[in-house]
N, C-alpha and C positions, 0 to 999 in steps of 0.2 A: 664779917667773918673772914679769917685768913685761911686761904687754901694754897698751901705751898708758898709760892712767891706772889700770889694774887690776892687782892683785897676784893671781897664780894659784898656788895650792898644789896640787901633784900628789903623790899617794900611790900607790905600786905595792905591792900586798900579796899574800901567799900565806898564807891562813888555815890553821890546823890542820885536818886532815881529820876526818871524823865518827868514826873509830876512836880518836882521841886522847882522853885523859881530860878530863872536863868542866872540871876545874881549869885545865888548859892552855888550853882554848878560852876560858874566862871571863877568864883573865889577858890573853890576846891582845886580845879585844874591849874590855876595860876600858882597856888601854893605848892602843889606837887611838882609842877614844872620847875619852880625855883629850887626845891629840894634836890631834884635829880640833876639840874644843870650845875649845881655846886660840886658835883662829884667829878673828879678828873677823868679824862678820856682813857687813861690806862687802868682804871678800876672797872670791874664787872658790875653790872646792875641787873637785878631780877625784880620785876615789878609785876605783882600778881594779885588777883582778887576779883571782886564783883564790880565791874566797871559800869554796869547798867547802861550799856550802849549796844547798838546794832551796827557793826561796821560793814556789813554786807559782803557779798561774794566778789564784787568787782574790786580789782586792785589798781584800776586806771588812776594814774597820778601818784600812786603810792607803792609802786612795784618794788622798791627797796625795803619797804616797811611791812607790806601786806602780801602774803603768798598766794592769795586767790582761792583758798579752800575754806569757805565758811558757809554756814547755813543762814539764810534769811537775807533781807535787803537792808540797806543802810538807812539810818534815820539821821536827823540833824545832830543829835548827840554823838552818833557814831563818827561823824566827820570830825568832831572835837577830839576824840581819842586818836584818830589817824593823824591829825595835825600835831598833837602832842608827841606821839611816837616819831613821826617824821622829823619834827623840829629838833629832836634830841638824838637822832640817828639810832633809834631803837627798832627792833624787829618784833612783830606780834607772832610769836612762835606757833601758836595753835592754828595759824592760817597757812602754814608751810606744808601740810600733808593732809591727805584725806582720812576721814574716820567714819565709822558707822554712825548713823543718825542717833542711835540710842546713847552713844558715847560722846557725841558732839554737842547735843542740845543741853543747855544748862538752865533754861527757864521755860516752863510750860504753864499756860493759863487758858484752860478750855482748849479751843482749836489752835491757839497761838503758840508757836514754838520758836525759840531763838537761842542765841549764844550771848550771854552777858558777862561771862567770866573769861579773862584772857591772861596769858602769860607773855610778858613783854621783856625782852632782854637787850643788853648791850654787852658785847664780848670785848 
């Protein structure tokens, strides 16, 4: 999409859920990494959708990528998305500000609540 003198690349994704084999998850993230890494640094990127990851509230080691405002704790798959975003100099936008729990949580299963949908950008 062209916005003025900027080119905006929008990706909408639904990542394999945590119950899928690691090979399937690795293949997905490697393909997405390749697609995004082919976009020049002067183009904007918006990457949004169901990532099926729990990146947790701690931004230690990812302070340029993760703003620190998230509900839940990080799982192994969450580390994968942080490495993806950090490796491409992307920012996970919905970690940059606080929100009410009802507007923050995107997955509920019984007593379990978490965020699995993220908006990741490069400006």
